PDB file of N, CA, C and O in Angstrom:
ATOM      1  N   MET A   1       9.308  -8.096  -5.117  1.00  0.00           N
ATOM      2  CA  MET A   1       8.760  -6.980  -4.405  1.00  0.00           C
ATOM      3  C   MET A   1       8.381  -7.458  -3.006  1.00  0.00           C
ATOM      4  O   MET A   1       7.761  -8.512  -2.858  1.00  0.00           O
ATOM      5  N   SER A   2       8.743  -6.705  -1.997  1.00  0.00           N
ATOM      6  CA  SER A   2       8.465  -7.115  -0.617  1.00  0.00           C
ATOM      7  C   SER A   2       7.008  -6.824  -0.246  1.00  0.00           C
ATOM      8  O   SER A   2       6.319  -6.055  -0.917  1.00  0.00           O
ATOM      9  N   TRP A   3       6.559  -7.459   0.841  1.00  0.00           N
ATOM     10  CA  TRP A   3       5.193  -7.231   1.321  1.00  0.00           C
ATOM     11  C   TRP A   3       5.016  -5.798   1.787  1.00  0.00           C
ATOM     12  O   TRP A   3       3.947  -5.210   1.624  1.00  0.00           O
ATOM     13  N   PHE A   4       6.072  -5.239   2.367  1.00  0.00           N
ATOM     14  CA  PHE A   4       6.009  -3.855   2.845  1.00  0.00           C
ATOM     15  C   PHE A   4       5.788  -2.902   1.679  1.00  0.00           C
ATOM     16  O   PHE A   4       4.928  -2.023   1.745  1.00  0.00           O
ATOM     17  N   THR A   5       6.562  -3.073   0.613  1.00  0.00           N
ATOM     18  CA  THR A   5       6.425  -2.223  -0.575  1.00  0.00           C
ATOM     19  C   THR A   5       5.048  -2.384  -1.202  1.00  0.00           C
ATOM     20  O   THR A   5       4.426  -1.402  -1.608  1.00  0.00           O
ATOM     21  N   THR A   6       4.572  -3.619  -1.280  1.00  0.00           N
ATOM     22  CA  THR A   6       3.240  -3.874  -1.822  1.00  0.00           C
ATOM     23  C   THR A   6       2.180  -3.198  -0.962  1.00  0.00           C
ATOM     24  O   THR A   6       1.229  -2.626  -1.494  1.00  0.00           O
ATOM     25  N   GLY A   7       2.327  -3.253   0.346  1.00  0.00           N
ATOM     26  CA  GLY A   7       1.379  -2.597   1.245  1.00  0.00           C
ATOM     27  C   GLY A   7       1.358  -1.097   1.085  1.00  0.00           C
ATOM     28  O   GLY A   7       0.290  -0.485   1.091  1.00  0.00           O
ATOM     29  N   ILE A   8       2.533  -0.494   0.941  1.00  0.00           N
ATOM     30  CA  ILE A   8       2.619   0.952   0.754  1.00  0.00           C
ATOM     31  C   ILE A   8       1.974   1.346  -0.570  1.00  0.00           C
ATOM     32  O   ILE A   8       1.241   2.333  -0.629  1.00  0.00           O
ATOM     33  N   ILE A   9       2.235   0.592  -1.626  1.00  0.00           N
ATOM     34  CA  ILE A   9       1.618   0.872  -2.925  1.00  0.00           C
ATOM     35  C   ILE A   9       0.100   0.758  -2.816  1.00  0.00           C
ATOM     36  O   ILE A   9      -0.628   1.587  -3.362  1.00  0.00           O
ATOM     37  N   TYR A  10      -0.382  -0.276  -2.105  1.00  0.00           N
ATOM     38  CA  TYR A  10      -1.826  -0.464  -1.944  1.00  0.00           C
ATOM     39  C   TYR A  10      -2.453   0.719  -1.202  1.00  0.00           C
ATOM     40  O   TYR A  10      -3.513   1.203  -1.600  1.00  0.00           O
ATOM     41  N   ILE A  11      -1.822   1.181  -0.148  1.00  0.00           N
ATOM     42  CA  ILE A  11      -2.359   2.307   0.623  1.00  0.00           C
ATOM     43  C   ILE A  11      -2.439   3.564  -0.236  1.00  0.00           C
ATOM     44  O   ILE A  11      -3.446   4.271  -0.208  1.00  0.00           O
ATOM     45  N   ILE A  12      -1.393   3.845  -0.992  1.00  0.00           N
ATOM     46  CA  ILE A  12      -1.390   5.030  -1.854  1.00  0.00           C
ATOM     47  C   ILE A  12      -2.469   4.919  -2.919  1.00  0.00           C
ATOM     48  O   ILE A  12      -3.209   5.875  -3.155  1.00  0.00           O
ATOM     49  N   VAL A  13      -2.566   3.759  -3.567  1.00  0.00           N
ATOM     50  CA  VAL A  13      -3.589   3.551  -4.603  1.00  0.00           C
ATOM     51  C   VAL A  13      -4.980   3.638  -3.990  1.00  0.00           C
ATOM     52  O   VAL A  13      -5.884   4.215  -4.594  1.00  0.00           O
ATOM     53  N   TRP A  14      -5.167   3.068  -2.786  1.00  0.00           N
ATOM     54  CA  TRP A  14      -6.475   3.090  -2.138  1.00  0.00           C
ATOM     55  C   TRP A  14      -6.955   4.521  -1.914  1.00  0.00           C
ATOM     56  O   TRP A  14      -8.106   4.844  -2.211  1.00  0.00           O
ATOM     57  N   TRP A  15      -6.080   5.376  -1.393  1.00  0.00           N
ATOM     58  CA  TRP A  15      -6.476   6.764  -1.137  1.00  0.00           C
ATOM     59  C   TRP A  15      -6.757   7.512  -2.432  1.00  0.00           C
ATOM     60  O   TRP A  15      -7.695   8.307  -2.497  1.00  0.00           O
ATOM     61  N   LEU A  16      -5.961   7.268  -3.455  1.00  0.00           N
ATOM     62  CA  LEU A  16      -6.221   7.926  -4.739  1.00  0.00           C
ATOM     63  C   LEU A  16      -7.570   7.505  -5.313  1.00  0.00           C
ATOM     64  O   LEU A  16      -8.328   8.341  -5.805  1.00  0.00           O
ATOM     65  N   VAL A  17      -7.864   6.220  -5.250  1.00  0.00           N
ATOM     66  CA  VAL A  17      -9.139   5.713  -5.773  1.00  0.00           C
ATOM     67  C   VAL A  17     -10.302   6.240  -4.923  1.00  0.00           C
ATOM     68  O   VAL A  17     -11.357   6.564  -5.468  1.00  0.00           O
ATOM     69  N   LEU A  18     -10.132   6.331  -3.610  1.00  0.00           N
ATOM     70  CA  LEU A  18     -11.198   6.843  -2.752  1.00  0.00           C
ATOM     71  C   LEU A  18     -11.610   8.252  -3.173  1.00  0.00           C
ATOM     72  O   LEU A  18     -12.800   8.555  -3.250  1.00  0.00           O
ATOM     73  N   PHE A  19     -10.642   9.103  -3.441  1.00  0.00           N
ATOM     74  CA  PHE A  19     -10.970  10.474  -3.826  1.00  0.00           C
ATOM     75  C   PHE A  19     -11.614  10.549  -5.209  1.00  0.00           C
ATOM     76  O   PHE A  19     -12.308  11.518  -5.515  1.00  0.00           O
ATOM     77  N   VAL A  20     -11.394   9.551  -6.034  1.00  0.00           N
ATOM     78  CA  VAL A  20     -12.070   9.487  -7.326  1.00  0.00           C
ATOM     79  C   VAL A  20     -13.504   8.984  -7.147  1.00  0.00           C
ATOM     80  O   VAL A  20     -14.415   9.469  -7.817  1.00  0.00           O
ATOM     81  N   VAL A  21     -13.711   8.017  -6.252  1.00  0.00           N
ATOM     82  CA  VAL A  21     -15.018   7.378  -6.072  1.00  0.00           C
ATOM     83  C   VAL A  21     -15.974   8.232  -5.231  1.00  0.00           C
ATOM     84  O   VAL A  21     -17.187   8.139  -5.421  1.00  0.00           O
ATOM     85  N   LEU A  22     -15.474   9.053  -4.317  1.00  0.00           N
ATOM     86  CA  LEU A  22     -16.332   9.797  -3.400  1.00  0.00           C
ATOM     87  C   LEU A  22     -17.446  10.608  -4.070  1.00  0.00           C
ATOM     88  O   LEU A  22     -18.574  10.562  -3.580  1.00  0.00           O
ATOM     89  N   PRO A  23     -17.208  11.333  -5.139  1.00  0.00           N
ATOM     90  CA  PRO A  23     -18.298  12.150  -5.689  1.00  0.00           C
ATOM     91  C   PRO A  23     -19.368  11.364  -6.448  1.00  0.00           C
ATOM     92  O   PRO A  23     -20.430  11.920  -6.726  1.00  0.00           O
ATOM     93  N   PHE A  24     -19.136  10.108  -6.793  1.00  0.00           N
ATOM     94  CA  PHE A  24     -20.120   9.352  -7.574  1.00  0.00           C
ATOM     95  C   PHE A  24     -21.420   9.166  -6.800  1.00  0.00           C
ATOM     96  O   PHE A  24     -21.406   8.726  -5.650  1.00  0.00           O
ATOM     97  N   GLY A  25     -22.529   9.496  -7.422  1.00  0.00           N
ATOM     98  CA  GLY A  25     -23.843   9.288  -6.831  1.00  0.00           C
ATOM     99  C   GLY A  25     -24.213  10.244  -5.722  1.00  0.00           C
ATOM    100  O   GLY A  25     -25.221  10.029  -5.048  1.00  0.00           O
ATOM    101  N   SER A  26     -23.439  11.293  -5.506  1.00  0.00           N
ATOM    102  CA  SER A  26     -23.747  12.244  -4.442  1.00  0.00           C
ATOM    103  C   SER A  26     -24.805  13.237  -4.913  1.00  0.00           C
ATOM    104  O   SER A  26     -24.664  13.877  -5.955  1.00  0.00           O
ATOM    105  N   GLN A  27     -25.847  13.344  -4.132  1.00  0.00           N
ATOM    106  CA  GLN A  27     -26.912  14.307  -4.389  1.00  0.00           C
ATOM    107  C   GLN A  27     -26.972  15.261  -3.202  1.00  0.00           C
ATOM    108  O   GLN A  27     -26.907  14.812  -2.058  1.00  0.00           O
ATOM    109  N   PRO A  28     -27.096  16.570  -3.443  1.00  0.00           N
ATOM    110  CA  PRO A  28     -27.193  17.502  -2.311  1.00  0.00           C
ATOM    111  C   PRO A  28     -28.528  17.342  -1.580  1.00  0.00           C
ATOM    112  O   PRO A  28     -29.485  16.778  -2.111  1.00  0.00           O
ATOM    113  N   LEU A  29     -28.565  17.843  -0.370  1.00  0.00           N
ATOM    114  CA  LEU A  29     -29.784  17.792   0.438  1.00  0.00           C
ATOM    115  C   LEU A  29     -30.895  18.593  -0.223  1.00  0.00           C
ATOM    116  O   LEU A  29     -30.637  19.619  -0.852  1.00  0.00           O
ATOM    117  N   ASP A  30     -32.146  18.121  -0.079  1.00  0.00           N
ATOM    118  CA  ASP A  30     -33.284  18.857  -0.627  1.00  0.00           C
ATOM    119  C   ASP A  30     -33.551  20.125   0.171  1.00  0.00           C
ATOM    120  O   ASP A  30     -33.771  21.195  -0.398  1.00  0.00           O
ATOM    121  N   SER A  31     -33.530  19.996   1.485  1.00  0.00           N
ATOM    122  CA  SER A  31     -33.723  21.171   2.341  1.00  0.00           C
ATOM    123  C   SER A  31     -32.555  21.233   3.317  1.00  0.00           C
ATOM    124  O   SER A  31     -32.283  20.279   4.046  1.00  0.00           O
ATOM    125  N   VAL A  32     -31.885  22.346   3.316  1.00  0.00           N
ATOM    126  CA  VAL A  32     -30.698  22.503   4.154  1.00  0.00           C
ATOM    127  C   VAL A  32     -31.131  22.943   5.549  1.00  0.00           C
ATOM    128  O   VAL A  32     -31.861  23.923   5.701  1.00  0.00           O
ATOM    129  N   GLN A  33     -30.676  22.215   6.565  1.00  0.00           N
ATOM    130  CA  GLN A  33     -30.950  22.550   7.957  1.00  0.00           C
ATOM    131  C   GLN A  33     -29.890  23.537   8.441  1.00  0.00           C
ATOM    132  O   GLN A  33     -28.768  23.527   7.933  1.00  0.00           O
ATOM    133  N   PRO A  34     -30.219  24.377   9.398  1.00  0.00           N
ATOM    134  CA  PRO A  34     -29.207  25.290   9.953  1.00  0.00           C
ATOM    135  C   PRO A  34     -28.032  24.492  10.524  1.00  0.00           C
ATOM    136  O   PRO A  34     -28.229  23.503  11.230  1.00  0.00           O
ATOM    137  N   GLY A  35     -26.845  24.918  10.220  1.00  0.00           N
ATOM    138  CA  GLY A  35     -25.631  24.253  10.693  1.00  0.00           C
ATOM    139  C   GLY A  35     -25.118  23.177   9.754  1.00  0.00           C
ATOM    140  O   GLY A  35     -24.082  22.567  10.020  1.00  0.00           O
ATOM    141  N   THR A  36     -25.831  22.934   8.652  1.00  0.00           N
ATOM    142  CA  THR A  36     -25.422  21.937   7.674  1.00  0.00           C
ATOM    143  C   THR A  36     -24.944  22.651   6.411  1.00  0.00           C
ATOM    144  O   THR A  36     -25.573  23.606   5.954  1.00  0.00           O
ATOM    145  N   ALA A  37     -23.851  22.192   5.863  1.00  0.00           N
ATOM    146  CA  ALA A  37     -23.331  22.796   4.635  1.00  0.00           C
ATOM    147  C   ALA A  37     -24.286  22.512   3.475  1.00  0.00           C
ATOM    148  O   ALA A  37     -24.817  21.406   3.373  1.00  0.00           O
ATOM    149  N   PRO A  38     -24.510  23.489   2.606  1.00  0.00           N
ATOM    150  CA  PRO A  38     -25.402  23.264   1.468  1.00  0.00           C
ATOM    151  C   PRO A  38     -24.886  22.186   0.511  1.00  0.00           C
ATOM    152  O   PRO A  38     -25.665  21.590  -0.231  1.00  0.00           O
ATOM    153  N   SER A  39     -23.604  21.943   0.528  1.00  0.00           N
ATOM    154  CA  SER A  39     -23.017  20.951  -0.378  1.00  0.00           C
ATOM    155  C   SER A  39     -22.955  19.550   0.226  1.00  0.00           C
ATOM    156  O   SER A  39     -22.459  18.626  -0.420  1.00  0.00           O
ATOM    157  N   ALA A  40     -23.448  19.374   1.450  1.00  0.00           N
ATOM    158  CA  ALA A  40     -23.414  18.069   2.101  1.00  0.00           C
ATOM    159  C   ALA A  40     -24.319  17.088   1.363  1.00  0.00           C
ATOM    160  O   ALA A  40     -25.453  17.429   1.026  1.00  0.00           O
ATOM    161  N   PRO A  41     -23.824  15.860   1.105  1.00  0.00           N
ATOM    162  CA  PRO A  41     -24.666  14.895   0.396  1.00  0.00           C
ATOM    163  C   PRO A  41     -25.808  14.376   1.271  1.00  0.00           C
ATOM    164  O   PRO A  41     -25.668  14.246   2.487  1.00  0.00           O
ATOM    165  N   ALA A  42     -26.943  14.080   0.626  1.00  0.00           N
ATOM    166  CA  ALA A  42     -28.101  13.566   1.358  1.00  0.00           C
ATOM    167  C   ALA A  42     -27.827  12.147   1.863  1.00  0.00           C
ATOM    168  O   ALA A  42     -28.120  11.842   3.019  1.00  0.00           O
ATOM    169  N   ARG A  43     -27.276  11.286   1.022  1.00  0.00           N
ATOM    170  CA  ARG A  43     -26.923   9.905   1.391  1.00  0.00           C
ATOM    171  C   ARG A  43     -25.481   9.649   0.964  1.00  0.00           C
ATOM    172  O   ARG A  43     -25.245   9.280  -0.187  1.00  0.00           O
ATOM    173  N   PRO A  44     -24.519   9.831   1.849  1.00  0.00           N
ATOM    174  CA  PRO A  44     -23.120   9.695   1.448  1.00  0.00           C
ATOM    175  C   PRO A  44     -22.707   8.270   1.082  1.00  0.00           C
ATOM    176  O   PRO A  44     -21.810   8.102   0.255  1.00  0.00           O
ATOM    177  N   ARG A  45     -23.324   7.237   1.662  1.00  0.00           N
ATOM    178  CA  ARG A  45     -23.014   5.825   1.392  1.00  0.00           C
ATOM    179  C   ARG A  45     -21.507   5.546   1.449  1.00  0.00           C
ATOM    180  O   ARG A  45     -20.931   4.964   0.530  1.00  0.00           O
ATOM    181  N   ILE A  46     -20.895   5.969   2.534  1.00  0.00           N
ATOM    182  CA  ILE A  46     -19.448   5.831   2.701  1.00  0.00           C
ATOM    183  C   ILE A  46     -19.023   4.364   2.726  1.00  0.00           C
ATOM    184  O   ILE A  46     -17.998   4.013   2.141  1.00  0.00           O
ATOM    185  N   GLY A  47     -19.782   3.512   3.385  1.00  0.00           N
ATOM    186  CA  GLY A  47     -19.419   2.092   3.462  1.00  0.00           C
ATOM    187  C   GLY A  47     -19.345   1.441   2.088  1.00  0.00           C
ATOM    188  O   GLY A  47     -18.402   0.707   1.793  1.00  0.00           O
ATOM    189  N   LEU A  48     -20.342   1.712   1.249  1.00  0.00           N
ATOM    190  CA  LEU A  48     -20.348   1.175  -0.112  1.00  0.00           C
ATOM    191  C   LEU A  48     -19.169   1.717  -0.914  1.00  0.00           C
ATOM    192  O   LEU A  48     -18.509   0.973  -1.639  1.00  0.00           O
ATOM    193  N   LYS A  49     -18.913   2.999  -0.781  1.00  0.00           N
ATOM    194  CA  LYS A  49     -17.810   3.613  -1.528  1.00  0.00           C
ATOM    195  C   LYS A  49     -16.457   3.075  -1.061  1.00  0.00           C
ATOM    196  O   LYS A  49     -15.542   2.924  -1.869  1.00  0.00           O
ATOM    197  N   MET A  50     -16.322   2.786   0.232  1.00  0.00           N
ATOM    198  CA  MET A  50     -15.071   2.213   0.727  1.00  0.00           C
ATOM    199  C   MET A  50     -14.895   0.778   0.233  1.00  0.00           C
ATOM    200  O   MET A  50     -13.776   0.361  -0.067  1.00  0.00           O
ATOM    201  N   ALA A  51     -15.991   0.020   0.148  1.00  0.00           N
ATOM    202  CA  ALA A  51     -15.908  -1.353  -0.367  1.00  0.00           C
ATOM    203  C   ALA A  51     -15.516  -1.342  -1.846  1.00  0.00           C
ATOM    204  O   ALA A  51     -14.668  -2.128  -2.269  1.00  0.00           O
ATOM    205  N   ILE A  52     -16.122  -0.469  -2.618  1.00  0.00           N
ATOM    206  CA  ILE A  52     -15.780  -0.351  -4.040  1.00  0.00           C
ATOM    207  C   ILE A  52     -14.329   0.080  -4.188  1.00  0.00           C
ATOM    208  O   ILE A  52     -13.606  -0.444  -5.036  1.00  0.00           O
ATOM    209  N   THR A  53     -13.902   1.032  -3.366  1.00  0.00           N
ATOM    210  CA  THR A  53     -12.516   1.501  -3.399  1.00  0.00           C
ATOM    211  C   THR A  53     -11.549   0.372  -3.096  1.00  0.00           C
ATOM    212  O   THR A  53     -10.505   0.269  -3.740  1.00  0.00           O
ATOM    213  N   THR A  54     -11.873  -0.475  -2.132  1.00  0.00           N
ATOM    214  CA  THR A  54     -11.000  -1.586  -1.747  1.00  0.00           C
ATOM    215  C   THR A  54     -10.805  -2.559  -2.906  1.00  0.00           C
ATOM    216  O   THR A  54      -9.687  -3.002  -3.168  1.00  0.00           O
ATOM    217  N   VAL A  55     -11.882  -2.889  -3.592  1.00  0.00           N
ATOM    218  CA  VAL A  55     -11.788  -3.828  -4.716  1.00  0.00           C
ATOM    219  C   VAL A  55     -10.988  -3.218  -5.869  1.00  0.00           C
ATOM    220  O   VAL A  55     -10.094  -3.862  -6.419  1.00  0.00           O
ATOM    221  N   ILE A  56     -11.311  -1.982  -6.230  1.00  0.00           N
ATOM    222  CA  ILE A  56     -10.605  -1.333  -7.342  1.00  0.00           C
ATOM    223  C   ILE A  56      -9.126  -1.162  -7.004  1.00  0.00           C
ATOM    224  O   ILE A  56      -8.269  -1.397  -7.856  1.00  0.00           O
ATOM    225  N   ALA A  57      -8.817  -0.754  -5.770  1.00  0.00           N
ATOM    226  CA  ALA A  57      -7.420  -0.562  -5.362  1.00  0.00           C
ATOM    227  C   ALA A  57      -6.650  -1.873  -5.380  1.00  0.00           C
ATOM    228  O   ALA A  57      -5.471  -1.887  -5.735  1.00  0.00           O
ATOM    229  N   ALA A  58      -7.291  -2.973  -5.005  1.00  0.00           N
ATOM    230  CA  ALA A  58      -6.611  -4.274  -5.047  1.00  0.00           C
ATOM    231  C   ALA A  58      -6.249  -4.647  -6.483  1.00  0.00           C
ATOM    232  O   ALA A  58      -5.139  -5.105  -6.750  1.00  0.00           O
ATOM    233  N   VAL A  59      -7.185  -4.450  -7.398  1.00  0.00           N
ATOM    234  CA  VAL A  59      -6.915  -4.764  -8.810  1.00  0.00           C
ATOM    235  C   VAL A  59      -5.809  -3.873  -9.354  1.00  0.00           C
ATOM    236  O   VAL A  59      -4.894  -4.352 -10.023  1.00  0.00           O
ATOM    237  N   LEU A  60      -5.891  -2.578  -9.069  1.00  0.00           N
ATOM    238  CA  LEU A  60      -4.860  -1.662  -9.566  1.00  0.00           C
ATOM    239  C   LEU A  60      -3.493  -1.950  -8.946  1.00  0.00           C
ATOM    240  O   LEU A  60      -2.469  -1.807  -9.614  1.00  0.00           O
ATOM    241  N   THR A  61      -3.469  -2.349  -7.688  1.00  0.00           N
ATOM    242  CA  THR A  61      -2.196  -2.688  -7.049  1.00  0.00           C
ATOM    243  C   THR A  61      -1.567  -3.903  -7.713  1.00  0.00           C
ATOM    244  O   THR A  61      -0.359  -3.925  -7.947  1.00  0.00           O
ATOM    245  N   VAL A  62      -2.366  -4.903  -8.015  1.00  0.00           N
ATOM    246  CA  VAL A  62      -1.839  -6.081  -8.729  1.00  0.00           C
ATOM    247  C   VAL A  62      -1.262  -5.654 -10.069  1.00  0.00           C
ATOM    248  O   VAL A  62      -0.193  -6.125 -10.458  1.00  0.00           O
ATOM    249  N   LEU A  63      -1.955  -4.765 -10.783  1.00  0.00           N
ATOM    250  CA  LEU A  63      -1.447  -4.300 -12.078  1.00  0.00           C
ATOM    251  C   LEU A  63      -0.153  -3.501 -11.929  1.00  0.00           C
ATOM    252  O   LEU A  63       0.762  -3.650 -12.739  1.00  0.00           O
ATOM    253  N   VAL A  64      -0.069  -2.662 -10.908  1.00  0.00           N
ATOM    254  CA  VAL A  64       1.150  -1.870 -10.681  1.00  0.00           C
ATOM    255  C   VAL A  64       2.316  -2.794 -10.337  1.00  0.00           C
ATOM    256  O   VAL A  64       3.415  -2.623 -10.864  1.00  0.00           O
ATOM    257  N   ILE A  65       2.088  -3.772  -9.457  1.00  0.00           N
ATOM    258  CA  ILE A  65       3.153  -4.711  -9.080  1.00  0.00           C
ATOM    259  C   ILE A  65       3.597  -5.511 -10.298  1.00  0.00           C
ATOM    260  O   ILE A  65       4.794  -5.698 -10.520  1.00  0.00           O
ATOM    261  N   TRP A  66       2.632  -5.983 -11.089  1.00  0.00           N
ATOM    262  CA  TRP A  66       2.979  -6.723 -12.312  1.00  0.00           C
ATOM    263  C   TRP A  66       3.804  -5.845 -13.247  1.00  0.00           C
ATOM    264  O   TRP A  66       4.789  -6.307 -13.822  1.00  0.00           O
ATOM    265  N   PHE A  67       3.409  -4.584 -13.402  1.00  0.00           N
ATOM    266  CA  PHE A  67       4.112  -3.666 -14.293  1.00  0.00           C
ATOM    267  C   PHE A  67       5.537  -3.426 -13.800  1.00  0.00           C
ATOM    268  O   PHE A  67       6.472  -3.402 -14.601  1.00  0.00           O
ATOM    269  N   LEU A  68       5.708  -3.249 -12.506  1.00  0.00           N
ATOM    270  CA  LEU A  68       7.048  -3.019 -11.960  1.00  0.00           C
ATOM    271  C   LEU A  68       7.917  -4.277 -12.064  1.00  0.00           C
ATOM    272  O   LEU A  68       9.107  -4.184 -12.363  1.00  0.00           O
ATOM    273  N   ASP A  69       7.329  -5.446 -11.819  1.00  0.00           N
ATOM    274  CA  ASP A  69       8.093  -6.696 -11.887  1.00  0.00           C
ATOM    275  C   ASP A  69       8.384  -7.136 -13.315  1.00  0.00           C
ATOM    276  O   ASP A  69       9.301  -7.926 -13.541  1.00  0.00           O
ATOM    277  N   SER A  70       7.617  -6.637 -14.287  1.00  0.00           N
ATOM    278  CA  SER A  70       7.805  -7.060 -15.672  1.00  0.00           C
ATOM    279  C   SER A  70       9.098  -6.518 -16.275  1.00  0.00           C
ATOM    280  O   SER A  70       9.596  -7.057 -17.263  1.00  0.00           O
ATOM    281  N   GLY A  71       9.637  -5.465 -15.690  1.00  0.00           N
ATOM    282  CA  GLY A  71      10.863  -4.890 -16.204  1.00  0.00           C
ATOM    283  C   GLY A  71      10.644  -3.816 -17.252  1.00  0.00           C
ATOM    284  O   GLY A  71      11.608  -3.321 -17.837  1.00  0.00           O
ATOM    285  N   MET A  72       9.389  -3.444 -17.502  1.00  0.00           N
ATOM    286  CA  MET A  72       9.129  -2.373 -18.474  1.00  0.00           C
ATOM    287  C   MET A  72       9.731  -1.060 -18.010  1.00  0.00           C
ATOM    288  O   MET A  72      10.229  -0.273 -18.814  1.00  0.00           O
ATOM    289  N   ILE A  73       9.679  -0.834 -16.714  1.00  0.00           N
ATOM    290  CA  ILE A  73      10.400   0.305 -16.121  1.00  0.00           C
ATOM    291  C   ILE A  73      11.204  -0.230 -14.950  1.00  0.00           C
ATOM    292  O   ILE A  73      10.864  -1.256 -14.361  1.00  0.00           O
ATOM    293  N   GLN A  74      12.254   0.466 -14.628  1.00  0.00           N
ATOM    294  CA  GLN A  74      13.095   0.041 -13.526  1.00  0.00           C
ATOM    295  C   GLN A  74      13.244   1.189 -12.547  1.00  0.00           C
ATOM    296  O   GLN A  74      13.529   2.325 -12.928  1.00  0.00           O
ATOM    297  N   ILE A  75      13.046   0.871 -11.284  1.00  0.00           N
ATOM    298  CA  ILE A  75      13.228   1.867 -10.220  1.00  0.00           C
ATOM    299  C   ILE A  75      14.452   1.418  -9.445  1.00  0.00           C
ATOM    300  O   ILE A  75      14.426   0.421  -8.723  1.00  0.00           O
ATOM    301  N   ARG A  76      15.507   2.168  -9.609  1.00  0.00           N
ATOM    302  CA  ARG A  76      16.758   1.810  -8.947  1.00  0.00           C
ATOM    303  C   ARG A  76      17.020   2.786  -7.810  1.00  0.00           C
ATOM    304  O   ARG A  76      16.765   3.982  -7.955  1.00  0.00           O
ATOM    305  N   PRO A  77      17.527   2.294  -6.676  1.00  0.00           N
ATOM    306  CA  PRO A  77      17.905   3.230  -5.606  1.00  0.00           C
ATOM    307  C   PRO A  77      19.077   4.088  -6.029  1.00  0.00           C
ATOM    308  O   PRO A  77      19.979   3.621  -6.724  1.00  0.00           O
ATOM    309  N   VAL A  78      19.065   5.315  -5.621  1.00  0.00           N
ATOM    310  CA  VAL A  78      20.129   6.250  -5.990  1.00  0.00           C
ATOM    311  C   VAL A  78      21.315   6.094  -5.089  1.00  0.00           C
ATOM    312  O   VAL A  78      22.310   6.801  -5.250  1.00  0.00           O
TER     313      VAL A  78
END
């Protein structure tokens, strides 16, 4: 598997994991200020969620690459 293919797989997995991790621990604001959405989180902690996403995506990418290289499934160009 080339580095380019591995990078593309990592980017796709990273974004998928980010959308799974984003809602964890989100609490709505206690008092909504004018101009703020009622569903806006009080403490989004984006940096922590991005760090967690990076670690999980790296592990999942290794598993996906291992699965593809193992020969259990084959992706052939048409």
